[in-house]
C-alpha positions in Angstrom: 72.4 4.6 112.0 74.3 7.0 114.3 73.2 10.0 112.3 69.6 8.8 112.3 69.8 8.4 116.0 71.1 12.0 116.5 68.4 13.4 114.2 65.3 11.4 115.2 65.9 10.1 118.7 68.5 12.1 120.6 66.7 15.5 120.6 63.5 13.8 122.0 65.6 12.0 124.7 67.1 15.4 125.6 63.6 16.9 125.9 62.7 14.2 128.4 65.8 14.5 130.4 65.6 18.4 130.7 61.9 19.3 130.6 62.7 22.8 132.1 64.8 23.6 129.0 62.0 22.4 126.8 59.5 24.8 128.6 62.0 27.6 128.3 62.3 27.0 124.5 58.6 26.7 124.1 58.0 30.0 125.9 60.6 31.9 123.8 59.0 30.4 120.7 55.5 31.5 121.9 56.7 35.1 122.4 58.3 35.2 118.9 55.3 33.5 117.4 52.8 36.0 118.8 55.0 38.9 117.6 55.3 37.3 114.1 51.5 37.0 114.1 51.1 40.6 115.0 53.2 41.7 112.0 51.4 39.2 109.7 48.1 40.7 110.8 49.2 44.0 109.1 49.7 42.1 105.8 46.4 40.3 106.2 44.4 43.5 106.7 45.7 45.2 103.5 45.5 42.0 101.5 41.9 41.5 102.5 41.0 45.1 101.4 43.0 45.2 98.1 44.1 41.7 97.2 47.7 42.9 97.2 50.7 41.8 99.3 52.0 45.0 100.9 55.7 44.6 100.7 56.1 47.9 102.6 54.6 46.5 105.9 58.1 45.6 107.1 59.5 49.0 106.6 56.4 50.5 108.2 57.3 48.6 111.4 60.8 50.3 111.3 59.5 53.7 110.2 56.9 54.0 113.0 59.5 53.0 115.6 62.0 55.5 114.3 59.4 58.3 114.4 58.6 57.4 118.0 62.2 57.4 119.1 63.1 60.4 117.0 60.3 62.5 118.6 61.4 61.5 122.1 65.0 62.4 121.3 63.8 65.9 120.2 62.3 66.4 123.7 58.7 65.3 123.1 57.3 63.4 126.1 57.0 59.6 125.4 53.3 59.3 125.6 52.8 62.4 123.4 55.3 61.0 121.0 53.3 57.8 120.9 50.1 59.8 119.9 52.0 61.8 117.4 53.4 58.7 115.8 49.9 57.3 115.5 49.0 60.6 113.7 51.9 60.1 111.4 50.6 56.6 110.5 47.3 58.2 109.7 49.0 60.8 107.4 50.9 57.9 105.8 47.6 56.1 105.2 46.0 59.1 103.6 49.0 59.8 101.4 49.2 56.2 100.2 45.5 56.1 99.4 45.7 59.4 97.5 49.0 59.1 95.8 49.4 55.3 95.2 46.1 53.5 95.5 43.5 55.9 94.0 45.3 56.3 90.6 45.8 52.5 90.4 42.2 51.3 91.0 41.4 48.3 88.8 45.0 47.9 87.7 46.5 44.4 87.8 47.7 43.2 91.2 51.3 43.1 90.1 51.2 46.8 89.5 49.9 47.5 93.0 52.5 45.1 94.4 55.3 47.0 92.6 53.9 50.2 94.0 54.3 48.9 97.5 57.8 47.8 96.6 58.5 51.4 95.5 56.9 52.7 98.7 59.3 50.5 100.7 62.4 52.1 99.2 61.0 55.6 99.5 60.4 55.0 103.2 63.9 53.6 103.6 65.5 56.6 102.0 63.3 59.1 103.7 63.9 57.4 107.1 67.6 57.4 106.6 67.5 61.1 105.6 65.5 62.2 108.6 66.7 59.7 111.3 70.1 58.5 110.0 71.1 54.9 109.7 72.5 54.2 113.2 70.6 51.9 115.5 68.6 53.4 118.3 67.4 52.2 121.7 63.6 51.8 122.2 62.3 54.0 125.1 61.0 51.1 127.1 61.0 52.6 130.5 59.4 55.9 129.3 56.5 53.8 127.8 56.2 52.0 131.1 57.2 48.6 129.7 58.5 46.4 132.5 62.1 45.3 132.8 63.8 42.5 134.7 63.4 38.7 134.9 61.5 36.3 137.0 62.8 32.7 137.6 60.2 30.0 138.3 61.2 26.6 139.6 59.6 24.1 137.3 60.1 20.4 136.6 63.4 20.2 138.4 64.9 23.4 137.0 64.4 27.1 136.6 62.5 28.8 133.7 63.3 32.4 133.2 60.5 34.8 132.1 61.5 38.2 130.9 59.0 40.8 132.0 59.3 42.6 128.7 58.4 39.3 126.9 55.3 38.8 129.1 54.2 42.4 128.4 54.8 42.0 124.7 52.8 38.8 124.6 49.9 40.3 126.5 49.8 43.6 124.5 50.2 41.8 121.1 47.4 39.3 122.1 45.1 42.1 123.1 45.8 43.9 119.8 45.1 40.8 117.7 41.9 40.1 119.6 40.6 43.7 119.3 41.3 43.8 115.6 39.8 40.4 115.0 36.6 41.5 116.8 36.6 44.9 115.1 36.8 43.5 111.6 34.4 40.6 112.2 31.7 42.2 114.2 31.5 45.9 113.1 30.0 47.7 110.1 33.5 48.6 108.9 34.6 45.0 109.2 31.6 43.9 107.0 32.5 46.6 104.5 36.0 45.3 104.5 34.9 41.8 103.6 32.7 43.2 100.9 35.6 45.1 99.4 37.8 42.0 99.6 35.2 39.9 97.7 34.6 42.5 94.9 35.5 46.1 94.4 32.7 46.7 91.9 30.1 45.0 94.1 31.2 47.1 97.1 30.9 50.3 95.0 27.5 49.3 93.8 26.1 49.3 97.4 27.7 52.6 98.3 30.9 51.5 100.1 33.7 53.9 99.6 36.9 52.2 98.5 38.9 55.3 99.4 37.6 55.4 103.0 38.1 51.6 103.5 41.7 51.8 102.2 42.5 54.7 104.5 41.1 52.8 107.5 42.9 49.6 106.6 46.2 51.2 106.0 45.9 53.2 109.2 45.0 50.0 111.1 48.1 48.3 109.5 50.2 51.3 110.5 49.0 51.0 114.2 49.8 47.3 114.1 53.3 48.2 112.7 53.8 50.7 115.5 53.0 48.2 118.2 55.2 45.6 116.5 58.0 48.1 116.1 57.8 49.0 119.8 57.9 45.4 120.9 60.6 44.2 118.5 62.6 47.4 119.0 62.5 46.8 122.8 63.9 43.3 122.2 66.4 44.0 119.4 66.9 47.7 119.1 65.5 50.0 116.4 67.3 49.8 113.1 66.5 49.1 109.5 67.5 45.5 110.0 64.1 45.1 111.7 62.4 44.9 108.3 64.2 41.5 107.8 62.5 40.2 111.0 59.2 41.7 109.7 59.5 39.8 106.5 59.4 36.6 108.6 55.7 37.2 108.4 55.7 35.9 104.8 56.1 32.3 105.9 53.4 32.9 108.5 51.0 34.1 105.9 51.7 31.1 103.6 51.0 28.8 106.5 47.8 30.5 107.7 46.4 31.9 104.5 46.7 35.5 103.2 43.1 36.4 104.2 42.7 34.7 107.5 43.3 36.5 110.9 43.1 33.1 112.8 45.5 31.8 110.2 48.0 34.6 111.0 47.8 33.6 114.7 48.3 29.9 114.2 50.9 30.4 111.5 52.9 32.7 113.7 52.8 30.2 116.6 53.9 27.4 114.3 56.8 29.4 112.9 57.9 30.9 116.3 57.9 27.7 118.3 59.2 25.6 115.4 62.3 27.7 114.7 63.2 27.9 118.5 62.8 24.1 118.9 64.8 23.5 115.7 67.6 25.9 116.7 68.0 24.5 120.2 67.6 20.8 119.6 68.7 20.3 116.0 70.9 23.3 115.4 74.1 21.7 116.8 73.8 18.9 114.2 74.2 21.4 111.3 76.3 24.0 113.0 73.5 26.3 114.0 71.6 28.9 112.0 68.3 26.8 111.6 66.3 29.8 113.1 67.2 31.9 110.0 65.9 29.5 107.3 63.5 26.9 108.9 60.4 29.1 108.5 61.0 29.4 104.7 61.5 25.6 104.4 58.2 25.1 106.2 56.6 27.7 103.9 58.0 25.9 100.8 56.5 22.6 101.9 53.1 24.3 102.3 53.4 25.9 98.8 54.0 22.4 97.4 51.2 20.5 99.1 48.7 23.1 100.4 49.3 26.5 98.7 46.2 28.0 100.1 47.5 27.6 103.7 45.7 26.1 106.7 42.8 28.6 106.7 43.0 30.1 103.2 40.3 29.6 100.6 41.0 27.2 97.8 40.4 29.0 94.5 39.3 26.9 91.6 39.5 28.6 88.2 37.8 27.2 85.1 39.7 27.1 81.9 
């Protein structure tokens, strides 16, 4: 009975006794969740256009951040370095479409997936060759990202809000909103949905797969750049960031691989859930819940709702 009390009763009692700590935990989970959703959005865009899970999205987050910091270290002004990094993401999108996607049109999905797997290790090797393997500091002040902390008295205690977290939340939310509107209301967005439904049908009405793929990979690259800046500002720029980026996989499983709202909701569930789990239940198991809770939640969804919260349930006839 004592262990049941500690698992099911004690954490909720503690939440009631220290509501300020609960709000602090929820805020930190909200920030992480929105940044997870931003990364997941890059996966969603490419999956909607090609039906393939882009394993390289994680290293694209790292690679774009490394380009930005590397250009600044070579004496390029920060804002110009930001524009040049966006140009590098466009070059990457054009290269991937020409070298990887175009020769593999109408090939099985597993072949395209393995191609993105190979792209991942190419970018890792190329990035280490050009930038080295040592961690780097994100140029937050040069990009006018705010520093410092504000403490707000709330519910008998003080809740701390990092200015960088506030900026990251606002910027990521704006990015998600703009992309959601762009791909749901514009002509390109409608073309993207047509390509996602059927490549052959899209070609028959004059939609260029090559152009759509370049646009989508470029959009995913810009998403990766913003995510790389935000995560790099919080945790430094290193190749270990791709592990954080792969936390988007449970987010996609929860929300559905083709749903932008699903990426947002899934990110919030994972972000808030792992922070609550680590703070309130972590001491019972010696900590570390934050590293594996997201994957346990994803496993439960795969068992009972494999299409996710907003994904389409596909019924195949035998």
